[in-house]
C-alpha positions as CSV (number, residue, x, y, z in Angstrom):
1,M,116.7,101.5,110.6
2,N,114.1,103.7,112.2
3,I,110.7,104.0,110.6
4,R,107.7,104.9,112.6
5,T,105.1,102.1,112.4
6,K,101.4,102.8,112.3
7,I,99.4,101.1,115.0
8,L,96.2,103.1,115.1
9,W,93.4,100.5,115.2
10,F,93.1,100.5,118.9
11,V,93.2,104.2,119.7
12,G,90.5,104.8,122.2
13,A,89.7,101.1,122.6
14,L,90.1,101.2,126.4
15,A,88.4,104.6,126.6
16,L,85.5,103.3,124.6
17,A,85.1,100.5,127.0
18,G,84.1,103.0,129.7
19,A,82.3,105.5,127.5
20,P,78.7,106.3,128.3
21,A,76.0,104.8,126.1
22,C,75.1,106.5,122.8
23,S,71.8,106.6,121.0
24,D,73.3,104.7,118.0
25,E,74.6,101.8,120.2
26,P,73.2,98.4,119.6
27,K,70.2,97.0,121.4
28,G,69.3,93.7,122.9
29,P,71.9,90.8,123.0
30,A,74.4,92.9,121.0
31,A,74.3,95.6,123.7
32,T,74.4,93.0,126.5
33,H,77.5,91.3,125.2
34,L,79.1,94.6,124.3
35,R,78.9,95.7,127.9
36,A,80.2,92.3,129.1
37,G,83.1,92.7,126.6
38,D,83.9,96.2,127.8
39,E,83.9,95.0,131.5
40,A,86.3,92.1,130.6
41,L,88.5,94.4,128.6
42,A,88.7,96.9,131.5
43,A,89.6,94.0,133.8
44,G,92.4,92.8,131.5
45,D,90.6,89.5,130.7
46,F,91.3,89.8,127.0
47,A,90.2,86.3,126.0
48,K,86.8,86.8,127.7
49,A,86.5,90.3,126.1
50,A,87.2,88.8,122.6
51,E,84.5,86.2,123.3
52,E,81.9,88.7,124.4
53,Y,82.6,91.1,121.5
54,G,82.3,88.1,119.2
55,K,78.8,87.4,120.5
56,S,77.8,91.0,120.2
57,L,78.9,91.0,116.6
58,E,77.0,87.8,115.9
59,A,73.9,89.7,117.0
60,D,74.8,92.9,115.1
61,P,77.9,92.7,112.7
62,K,77.6,96.3,111.7
63,Q,79.6,97.6,114.6
64,E,83.0,98.8,113.3
65,K,84.3,99.9,116.7
66,V,83.4,96.5,118.2
67,W,85.4,94.7,115.5
68,E,88.3,97.0,116.5
69,K,87.8,96.1,120.2
70,K,87.7,92.4,119.3
71,A,90.9,92.7,117.3
72,Y,92.6,94.6,120.1
73,S,91.5,91.9,122.6
74,Y,92.9,89.1,120.5
75,K,96.1,91.0,120.0
76,Q,96.5,91.5,123.8
77,A,95.7,87.8,124.3
78,G,98.5,87.0,121.9
79,D,96.4,85.6,119.0
80,L,97.5,87.7,116.0
81,A,95.8,85.5,113.5
82,K,92.3,86.1,115.0
83,A,93.2,89.8,115.6
84,E,94.0,90.1,111.8
85,E,90.7,88.3,110.9
86,A,88.8,90.8,113.1
87,I,90.5,94.0,112.0
88,L,90.1,93.1,108.3
89,K,86.4,93.1,108.9
90,T,86.6,96.9,109.3
91,L,87.5,97.2,105.6
92,D,83.8,97.1,104.7
93,F,83.3,100.3,106.8
94,K,86.1,102.3,105.1
95,P,84.9,105.0,102.6
96,D,87.9,104.9,100.2
97,A,91.1,103.1,99.3
98,A,93.3,105.3,101.4
99,K,91.4,104.4,104.6
100,K,91.5,100.8,103.7
101,A,95.2,101.0,103.2
102,E,95.6,102.4,106.7
103,V,94.0,99.2,108.0
104,Y,96.7,97.1,106.3
105,A,99.5,99.4,107.4
106,N,98.3,99.4,111.0
107,L,98.1,95.6,110.9
108,A,101.6,95.5,109.5
109,G,102.7,97.7,112.4
110,V,101.3,95.2,114.9
111,Y,103.2,92.3,113.3
112,M,106.3,94.5,113.4
113,E,105.8,94.7,117.2
114,K,106.1,90.9,117.3
115,N,109.0,90.9,114.8
116,D,106.9,88.9,112.4
117,T,108.4,90.5,109.3
118,A,106.9,88.1,106.8
119,N,103.3,89.1,107.7
120,A,104.3,92.7,108.2
121,E,105.7,92.9,104.6
122,K,102.6,91.2,103.3
123,N,100.3,93.8,104.8
124,Y,102.5,96.7,103.9
125,G,102.3,95.4,100.3
126,E,98.5,95.4,100.5
127,A,98.6,98.9,101.8
128,I,100.7,100.1,98.8
129,K,98.3,98.4,96.4
130,L,95.5,100.6,97.8
131,N,97.6,103.7,98.4
132,P,100.8,104.0,96.4
133,N,101.6,107.2,98.2
134,D,101.9,105.7,101.6
135,D,105.5,106.7,102.2
136,Q,105.9,104.8,105.5
137,S,104.8,101.5,104.0
138,L,107.1,102.1,101.0
139,A,110.0,102.8,103.4
140,W,109.4,99.5,105.2
141,L,109.1,97.5,101.9
142,A,112.4,99.1,100.9
143,E,113.9,98.1,104.3
144,F,112.9,94.4,103.9
145,A,114.4,94.3,100.4
146,A,117.5,96.0,101.6
147,R,117.9,93.4,104.4
148,R,117.6,90.6,101.9
149,G,120.0,92.3,99.6
150,G,122.8,92.5,102.3
151,A,122.5,96.2,103.0
152,R,122.3,95.8,106.7
153,D,125.2,93.3,107.2
154,M,128.4,94.0,105.3
155,K,129.4,90.4,105.7
156,A,126.1,89.1,104.2
157,P,125.9,87.9,100.6
158,I,125.0,90.6,98.2
159,V,121.7,90.0,96.3
160,A,121.7,92.6,93.6
161,E,118.0,92.0,92.6
162,Q,116.9,92.8,96.2
163,L,119.1,95.9,96.4
164,K,117.6,97.2,93.2
165,K,114.1,96.5,94.5
166,A,115.0,98.5,97.7
167,I,116.3,101.4,95.7
168,E,113.2,101.5,93.6
169,S,111.1,101.9,96.8
170,Y,113.5,104.5,98.2
171,D,113.2,106.5,95.0
172,K,109.4,106.4,95.5
173,V,109.8,107.7,99.1
174,I,112.1,110.4,97.9
175,A,109.6,111.5,95.2
176,L,106.9,111.8,97.9
177,K,109.2,113.4,100.5
178,P,112.1,115.1,98.7
179,N,113.7,116.2,102.0
180,D,113.7,112.8,103.7
181,T,117.4,112.4,104.7
182,A,116.8,108.9,105.9
183,A,115.6,107.7,102.5
184,Y,118.7,109.2,100.8
185,T,121.0,107.6,103.5
186,N,119.5,104.2,103.1
187,K,119.6,104.4,99.3
188,R,123.3,105.3,99.5
189,I,124.0,102.2,101.5
190,A,122.1,100.0,98.9
191,V,124.0,101.7,96.0
192,G,127.3,101.2,97.8
193,R,126.6,97.5,98.2
194,L,125.7,97.3,94.5
195,M,129.0,99.0,93.7
196,E,130.8,96.4,95.8
197,H,128.9,93.6,94.0
198,E,130.2,95.0,90.6
199,R,133.7,95.2,92.0
200,L,133.7,91.6,93.0
201,Q,132.3,90.6,89.6
202,K,134.9,92.7,87.8
203,E,137.7,91.0,89.8
204,A,136.3,87.5,89.0
205,A,136.2,88.4,85.3
206,A,139.7,89.8,85.3
207,K,141.0,86.6,86.9
208,E,139.2,84.6,84.2
209,A,140.9,86.8,81.6
210,E,144.3,86.1,83.1
211,E,143.6,82.4,83.1
212,A,142.5,82.5,79.5
213,V,145.8,84.2,78.6
214,T,147.7,81.4,80.2
215,A,145.6,78.9,78.4
216,K,145.9,80.8,75.2
217,D,142.2,80.9,74.8
218,K,141.6,84.2,72.9
219,A,137.8,83.9,72.7
220,K,137.5,83.3,76.4
221,E,140.0,86.1,77.2
222,D,138.1,88.6,75.1
223,D,134.8,87.6,76.7
224,A,136.2,88.0,80.2
225,K,137.7,91.3,79.4
226,A,134.4,92.6,78.0
227,R,132.6,91.6,81.1
228,A,135.3,93.2,83.3
229,D,134.8,96.4,81.3
230,K,131.1,96.2,81.7
231,H,131.4,95.8,85.4
232,Q,133.8,98.8,85.6
233,A,131.3,100.9,83.7
234,Q,128.6,100.0,86.1
235,M,130.9,100.8,89.0
236,D,131.5,104.2,87.5
237,E,127.7,104.8,87.3
238,Y,127.2,103.8,90.9
239,K,130.1,106.0,91.9
240,K,128.3,108.9,90.2
241,Q,125.1,108.1,92.0
242,L,126.9,107.9,95.3
243,D,128.4,111.4,94.7
244,E,125.0,112.8,93.9
245,I,123.4,111.2,96.9
246,G,126.2,112.4,99.2
247,K,125.8,116.0,97.8
248,K,122.0,115.9,98.4
249,I,122.4,114.6,102.0
250,G,124.9,117.4,102.6
251,E,122.5,120.0,101.3
252,L,119.7,118.6,103.5
253,M,121.8,118.6,106.6
254,K,123.0,122.1,106.0
255,A,119.4,123.3,105.5
256,A,118.3,121.6,108.7
257,K,120.9,123.6,110.7
258,K,119.5,126.9,109.5
């Protein structure tokens, strides 16, 4: 699975540390601690940098870039909890929901760097609440559900509910990006696993029907056969979907070669 993660909070953090003073920069203690934080950051003393940025913010909390620097420093020091606390302070400076969503998506990307998928998924979810059209966050939410559903390990148990949740997110990505081959490919895998799930359920129902015949239990036989037929009908539907997805992928690949 290859989805580009967003990690944009800290763009320019190091450059800002050595930037010349601006007229709108803080004065007094806020400025003194800001300079000390920048010096520590440039020296690679991230714990000290975070401490100094914190003191600058105590004197003047209306410094969005300093909150970002503080978050960056905590991240580099390995304290993601405090990095998250700091970066979420920048939400107050964001003009609209889409910009606020970027903060959560960027935070999720940082957690992905550390392979902390639980916190990553939590923050991607927050991003989607604010911006339902964030295709990358949707793709990651689909990926997490697909993993839980057994789409990434053919030997893993199949969890149909999670696979359906993944497909729902893949469909949203496709609606936003109709030419996204990866979304179709990942959806095909999830649908294929659902088809396998229905096959296994059908085999189990067919076996129950055979046992019912031996036991001369007509009611149980009829119920089992009905369930087997239902599973077969669902398999046929998934087969149809797989054919349609395969056709679409073929069309996209052909168009990409032109």
